[in-house]
C-alpha positions in Angstrom: -53.0 -93.4 9.4 -50.0 -95.2 8.1 -49.4 -94.6 4.5 -51.7 -91.6 4.2 -50.1 -88.5 2.7 -51.2 -85.9 5.2 -51.0 -82.2 4.0 -52.4 -80.6 7.1 -54.2 -81.5 10.3 -56.8 -79.5 12.2 -58.6 -80.2 15.4 -61.3 -82.3 13.7 -59.9 -83.0 10.2 -57.1 -84.6 8.3 -56.3 -82.9 4.9 -54.6 -85.4 2.7 -54.1 -86.7 -0.8 -56.8 -88.8 -2.3 -56.6 -92.6 -2.2 -58.3 -95.4 -4.2 -60.3 -96.3 -1.0 -62.1 -92.9 -1.3 -64.3 -94.0 -4.2 -67.5 -94.7 -2.2 -67.2 -91.5 -0.1 -66.4 -89.4 -3.3 -69.4 -91.0 -5.1 -71.6 -90.2 -2.2 -71.2 -86.4 -2.6 -70.4 -86.1 -6.3 -73.6 -87.9 -7.1 -75.8 -85.6 -5.0 -77.6 -83.0 -7.0 -77.8 -80.6 -4.1 -74.0 -80.8 -3.5 -73.1 -80.2 -7.2 -75.8 -77.6 -7.8 -73.3 -74.7 -8.3 -70.5 -76.8 -9.8 -69.6 -77.0 -13.5 -70.6 -80.7 -13.6 -73.7 -82.8 -13.2 -74.1 -85.5 -10.5 -71.7 -88.3 -11.3 -72.3 -91.9 -11.9 -70.1 -94.6 -10.4 -67.9 -94.8 -13.5 -67.6 -91.0 -13.7 -66.6 -90.8 -10.0 -64.1 -93.6 -10.5 -62.5 -91.7 -13.4 -62.6 -88.5 -11.5 -60.9 -90.1 -8.5 -58.0 -91.2 -10.7 -57.5 -87.5 -11.6 -57.8 -86.4 -8.0 -55.1 -89.0 -7.0 -52.8 -87.7 -9.8 -52.9 -84.1 -8.8 -51.6 -82.2 -5.8 -54.3 -79.5 -6.3 -57.2 -81.6 -4.9 -57.1 -82.1 -1.1 -59.3 -84.7 0.5 -61.0 -83.7 3.8 -61.2 -86.7 6.2 -63.1 -86.6 9.5 -60.7 -87.7 12.3 -63.7 -89.2 14.3 -65.2 -91.4 11.6 -62.2 -91.6 9.2 -64.7 -90.8 6.4 -63.6 -88.6 3.5 -66.3 -85.8 3.7 -65.2 -83.5 0.9 -62.4 -81.6 -0.7 -60.5 -78.3 -1.0 -59.1 -77.3 -4.4 -56.0 -75.2 -4.4 -55.2 -74.6 -8.0 -51.9 -73.0 -8.8 -52.1 -69.9 -11.0 -49.7 -67.3 -12.4 -48.3 -64.5 -10.3 -48.0 -66.5 -7.0 -51.7 -66.9 -6.9 -53.9 -69.9 -6.0 -57.6 -70.4 -6.9 -59.5 -72.0 -4.0 -62.6 -74.1 -4.2 -64.4 -76.5 -1.9 -67.1 -79.1 -2.0 -68.5 -81.1 1.0 -70.8 -84.0 1.5 -74.2 -82.5 2.3 -74.4 -84.6 5.6 -71.5 -82.5 6.9 -72.8 -79.0 6.0 -73.3 -76.5 8.8 -70.6 -77.8 11.1 -67.8 -75.5 10.1 -65.8 -78.2 8.3 -65.4 -76.2 5.1 -64.1 -73.1 7.0 -61.8 -75.3 9.2 -60.3 -77.0 6.2 -60.0 -73.9 4.0 -58.4 -72.0 6.9 -55.7 -74.6 7.2 -55.1 -74.6 3.4 -54.9 -70.8 3.4 -52.4 -70.7 6.2 -50.2 -73.3 4.5 -50.4 -71.5 1.1 -49.4 -68.2 2.6 -46.6 -69.7 4.7 -45.3 -71.2 1.4 -45.1 -67.8 -0.2 -48.4 -67.5 -2.1 -49.3 -63.8 -2.6 -53.0 -64.1 -3.4 -55.8 -66.6 -3.0 -59.0 -66.1 -4.8 -62.3 -68.0 -5.2 -65.2 -67.7 -7.6 -68.7 -68.5 -6.7 -72.3 -68.2 -7.8 -74.0 -65.1 -6.2 -76.9 -67.5 -5.4 -74.6 -69.6 -3.3 -74.9 -67.4 -0.3 -73.5 -70.0 2.1 -70.3 -70.1 0.1 -69.6 -66.4 -0.3 -70.6 -65.7 3.4 -68.0 -68.3 4.4 -65.4 -66.6 2.2 -66.1 -63.3 4.0 -65.8 -65.0 7.4 -62.4 -66.2 6.2 -61.3 -62.7 5.5 -61.8 -62.6 1.8 -63.1 -59.5 0.1 -65.4 -59.4 -2.9 -63.4 -57.9 -5.8 -65.8 -58.4 -8.6 -69.4 -59.3 -9.7 -69.2 -60.5 -13.3 -72.6 -60.5 -15.0 -73.5 -63.5 -17.1 -69.9 -64.3 -17.8 -70.0 -68.1 -17.7 -72.3 -71.0 -18.6 -72.1 -74.7 -17.8 -75.3 -75.9 -19.3 -77.6 -75.3 -22.3 -81.3 -75.4 -22.3 -83.4 -77.8 -24.4 -83.0 -75.6 -27.4 -79.2 -75.5 -27.1 -79.1 -71.9 -25.8 -76.5 -71.2 -23.2 -77.8 -70.7 -19.6 -75.6 -67.8 -18.5 -74.6 -67.3 -14.9 -73.1 -64.5 -12.8 -69.9 -64.9 -10.8 -68.6 -63.3 -7.6 -64.8 -63.2 -7.3 -63.4 -63.0 -3.8 -59.7 -62.7 -2.8 -57.4 -62.5 0.2 -53.9 -61.3 0.1 -50.9 -62.5 2.1 -49.8 -59.5 4.2 -51.9 -56.8 2.6 -50.4 -53.4 2.6 
């Protein structure tokens, strides 16, 4: 563990900064079509993942999730700073680690840390079709604040026409009145 920049620790996970050694683990999940199905990017090639890792290393908004047991980097939590003491949260996990509560465990630690650092509001956006994601947000105490209809598109069809998608917005307040 020497040299790792640990942000938080849970029972099973280390939340830390990204490192160059994370490339293979990052590629493993960012190249998986099922993992990136609801993300605004397509499965990544080796070179794309390598470039993406450089960005992840350079920012404090991307937090790597490492399994304490295997020392494998299994995903990430995104904690993007926004105006008005708010943070936008996102998460992506390697498909081999879905269904074990790792996303909730890592997000819970990030939420607690953000609120203890004075953040007022944490919000997350997700595709209404991504039921696993929004149900986890509800489990973490987030409330659905909005359902935007056909407000974003990431892709175009073969004719160049935008493929519009809906968005759910969830939020949780620090010490709600």
